[in-house]
Backbone as CSV, one residue per row, in Angstrom:
resi,resn,N_x,N_y,N_z,CA_x,CA_y,CA_z,C_x,C_y,C_z
1,UNK,-16.336,3.056,-0.088,-16.546,3.578,1.531,-18.032,4.738,1.240
2,UNK,-18.674,4.103,2.149,-19.747,5.305,2.753,-20.045,6.738,3.049
3,UNK,-20.717,6.937,3.021,-21.102,8.870,3.368,-21.749,8.824,4.605
4,UNK,-21.719,9.508,5.578,-22.581,9.598,6.453,-22.702,11.312,6.958
5,UNK,-23.985,11.180,7.041,-24.090,12.449,7.041,-23.730,13.360,8.349
6,UNK,-22.916,14.733,8.458,-22.535,15.607,9.294,-23.380,15.743,10.286
7,UNK,-24.863,16.413,10.074,-25.750,16.585,11.315,-26.224,15.308,12.082
8,UNK,-26.037,14.149,11.253,-25.708,12.996,12.298,-25.326,12.381,13.452
9,UNK,-23.645,13.339,12.878,-22.307,12.898,13.948,-21.859,13.897,14.703
10,UNK,-22.252,15.401,14.169,-21.739,16.249,14.592,-22.167,17.170,15.619
11,UNK,-21.594,17.515,16.585,-22.581,18.984,17.224,-23.112,19.883,16.344
12,UNK,-23.917,20.379,16.970,-24.443,21.692,16.025,-23.293,22.597,16.059
13,UNK,-22.690,22.768,16.790,-21.590,23.870,16.927,-20.174,23.692,15.742
14,UNK,-19.742,22.459,15.595,-18.847,22.182,15.171,-19.578,21.748,13.357
15,UNK,-20.903,21.616,13.574,-21.416,21.567,11.872,-21.162,23.093,11.390
16,UNK,-21.341,24.265,12.232,-22.090,25.384,11.796,-20.637,25.754,11.261
17,UNK,-19.798,25.650,12.201,-18.168,25.966,11.720,-18.024,25.612,10.746
18,UNK,-17.909,23.755,10.208,-17.391,23.354,9.404,-18.237,23.914,7.785
19,UNK,-19.422,24.246,8.235,-20.351,24.985,6.958,-19.802,26.551,6.468
20,UNK,-18.968,27.176,7.438,-18.647,27.925,7.191,-17.653,27.818,6.055
21,UNK,-17.312,27.242,6.117,-15.548,27.111,4.941,-16.166,26.071,3.579
22,UNK,-16.872,25.297,3.807,-17.332,24.417,3.221,-18.659,24.016,2.705
23,UNK,-19.744,24.744,2.840,-21.395,24.873,3.116,-21.612,23.929,1.902
24,UNK,-21.879,22.579,1.910,-22.721,21.750,0.197,-21.463,21.093,-0.029
25,UNK,-20.493,21.215,0.229,-19.764,20.307,-0.663,-18.777,18.937,-0.201
26,UNK,-18.156,17.762,-0.523,-18.000,16.940,-0.381,-16.399,17.400,0.668
27,UNK,-17.102,16.491,1.740,-15.019,16.576,2.991,-15.016,15.370,2.971
28,UNK,-13.746,15.067,2.809,-12.799,13.902,3.086,-12.276,14.482,4.406
29,UNK,-12.880,13.266,5.446,-11.902,13.336,6.392,-10.907,12.281,7.201
30,UNK,-9.841,12.355,6.953,-8.860,10.755,7.278,-8.725,10.096,8.414
31,UNK,-8.114,9.210,7.758,-8.186,8.142,9.757,-7.022,8.822,10.245
32,UNK,-7.035,8.949,11.564,-5.772,8.997,11.971,-4.361,8.240,12.379
33,UNK,-3.529,8.871,12.209,-2.234,8.278,11.852,-2.457,6.930,12.316
34,UNK,-2.957,6.943,13.362,-2.565,5.555,14.196,-3.586,4.698,14.055
35,UNK,-4.768,4.794,13.084,-5.554,3.670,12.603,-5.588,3.542,11.309
36,UNK,-4.481,4.245,10.699,-4.229,3.617,9.290,-3.457,2.348,8.577
37,UNK,-4.061,2.031,8.059,-2.976,-0.060,7.549,-2.120,0.716,7.016
38,UNK,-1.605,-0.425,7.469,0.221,-0.175,6.188,0.015,-0.295,4.331
39,UNK,0.500,-0.005,3.488,0.779,-0.398,2.569,0.608,-1.485,2.266
40,UNK,-0.163,-2.500,1.613,-0.401,-3.781,1.283,-0.842,-4.796,2.439
41,UNK,-1.374,-3.761,3.718,-1.624,-4.814,4.529,-3.038,-5.672,4.580
42,UNK,-3.924,-5.100,3.682,-5.332,-5.642,4.035,-5.167,-6.464,2.784
43,UNK,-5.114,-6.207,1.483,-4.658,-7.063,0.112,-4.072,-7.683,0.340
44,UNK,-3.040,-8.021,1.249,-2.164,-8.977,0.593,-1.194,-9.299,0.210
45,UNK,-0.865,-7.727,-0.749,0.127,-7.117,-1.673,1.389,-8.068,-0.591
46,UNK,1.715,-7.305,0.010,2.883,-6.976,1.088,3.314,-8.919,1.634
47,UNK,2.488,-9.326,1.727,2.746,-10.927,1.995,3.246,-11.535,0.620
48,UNK,2.207,-11.446,-0.330,2.668,-12.004,-1.618,3.957,-11.251,-2.396
49,UNK,4.351,-9.964,-2.269,5.644,-9.906,-2.670,6.728,-10.028,-1.908
50,UNK,6.862,-9.952,-0.926,7.771,-10.929,0.062,8.044,-12.350,-0.324
51,UNK,6.615,-12.810,-0.532,7.681,-14.307,-0.769,8.121,-14.461,-2.336
52,UNK,7.284,-13.966,-3.317,7.873,-13.857,-4.398,9.098,-13.019,-4.437
53,UNK,9.681,-12.727,-3.772,11.311,-11.861,-3.453,11.917,-13.039,-2.921
54,UNK,11.306,-13.825,-1.710,11.849,-14.915,-1.484,11.965,-15.346,-2.355
55,UNK,11.198,-16.261,-3.179,11.824,-17.328,-4.062,12.767,-16.765,-5.340
56,UNK,12.632,-15.809,-5.516,13.375,-15.447,-6.514,15.117,-15.023,-5.779
57,UNK,14.957,-14.802,-4.624,16.686,-14.767,-4.477,16.995,-16.300,-4.136
58,UNK,16.091,-17.357,-3.512,16.464,-19.099,-3.340,16.465,-19.221,-4.963
59,UNK,15.793,-19.132,-6.021,16.496,-19.521,-7.175,17.598,-19.346,-7.836
60,UNK,17.773,-17.553,-7.033,19.080,-17.441,-7.770,20.460,-18.141,-7.367
61,UNK,20.261,-18.087,-6.310,21.348,-18.913,-5.204,21.553,-20.246,-5.906
62,UNK,20.213,-20.878,-6.216,20.478,-22.447,-6.710,21.079,-22.180,-8.372
63,UNK,21.343,-21.011,-8.878,21.883,-20.988,-10.524,21.191,-20.491,-11.331
64,UNK,19.970,-20.001,-11.069,19.152,-19.400,-12.120,19.620,-18.450,-12.742
65,UNK,19.608,-17.856,-13.644,20.147,-16.592,-14.583,19.615,-15.141,-13.576
66,UNK,19.722,-13.907,-13.722,18.694,-12.816,-13.838,17.975,-12.414,-14.996
67,UNK,18.724,-12.907,-15.969,17.872,-12.926,-17.501,16.313,-14.083,-17.126
68,UNK,17.248,-15.010,-16.648,15.701,-16.460,-16.816,14.795,-15.825,-15.855
69,UNK,15.227,-15.210,-14.649,14.385,-14.554,-13.430,13.458,-13.907,-14.090
70,UNK,14.012,-12.891,-14.715,13.492,-11.954,-15.045,12.030,-11.635,-16.305
71,UNK,12.756,-13.145,-16.964,11.512,-13.576,-18.091,10.223,-14.613,-16.887
72,UNK,10.752,-15.117,-16.320,9.799,-16.137,-15.630,9.278,-15.492,-14.404
73,UNK,9.445,-13.926,-13.951,8.854,-13.431,-13.060,7.663,-11.749,-13.751
74,UNK,8.309,-11.742,-15.236,7.977,-10.455,-15.934,8.260,-9.484,-15.522
75,UNK,9.670,-9.335,-15.098,10.401,-8.301,-14.194,11.379,-7.709,-15.048
76,UNK,11.603,-6.248,-15.123,13.249,-6.279,-15.449,14.341,-6.719,-14.841
77,UNK,15.453,-7.219,-15.782,16.762,-7.465,-15.085,16.734,-6.560,-14.030
78,UNK,17.280,-5.343,-13.673,17.230,-4.319,-13.266,16.670,-4.218,-11.381
79,UNK,14.975,-4.873,-11.800,14.601,-4.928,-10.534,14.564,-6.509,-10.068
80,UNK,15.251,-7.774,-10.948,15.524,-8.566,-10.130,16.695,-8.562,-9.510
81,UNK,17.723,-7.924,-9.578,18.891,-7.781,-9.615,19.206,-6.325,-8.028
82,UNK,17.795,-5.746,-8.169,17.027,-5.188,-6.850,16.934,-6.045,-5.868
83,UNK,16.080,-6.969,-6.148,15.528,-7.901,-5.339,16.801,-8.710,-4.481
84,UNK,17.420,-9.263,-5.584,18.360,-9.870,-4.796,19.322,-9.727,-3.550
85,UNK,19.662,-8.055,-4.333,20.567,-6.884,-3.357,20.068,-7.239,-2.250
86,UNK,19.286,-6.878,-2.054,18.246,-6.353,-1.052,17.559,-7.315,-0.263
87,UNK,18.072,-7.085,1.102,17.098,-8.654,1.827,15.763,-8.100,2.114
88,UNK,15.322,-6.704,2.217,14.050,-6.928,2.809,13.523,-5.826,1.875
89,UNK,13.204,-5.579,1.052,12.615,-4.596,-0.325,11.352,-3.652,0.236
90,UNK,10.611,-4.560,1.279,9.231,-4.407,1.964,9.343,-3.524,3.319
91,UNK,10.540,-2.624,3.358,10.513,-1.887,4.548,9.393,-1.763,5.334
């Protein structure tokens, strides 16, 4: 994340008002809610976990035990049970 100089983008009246509150300090301005990315959408983590969880469900239905799946995917047995039980864990 890069920094933008406030005096380059803000009107002087707004800059003066901001300076009354945080003169010389760093200020983070968050994105608008509509512009925010959902968790994992940029990195691909959401898709990876959805694929992995689908594979776990397929292997479980094919006869793999919870214990074996936990070892294979380096997860706890409780996590495997949760994945099997929940049809859409990334709501």
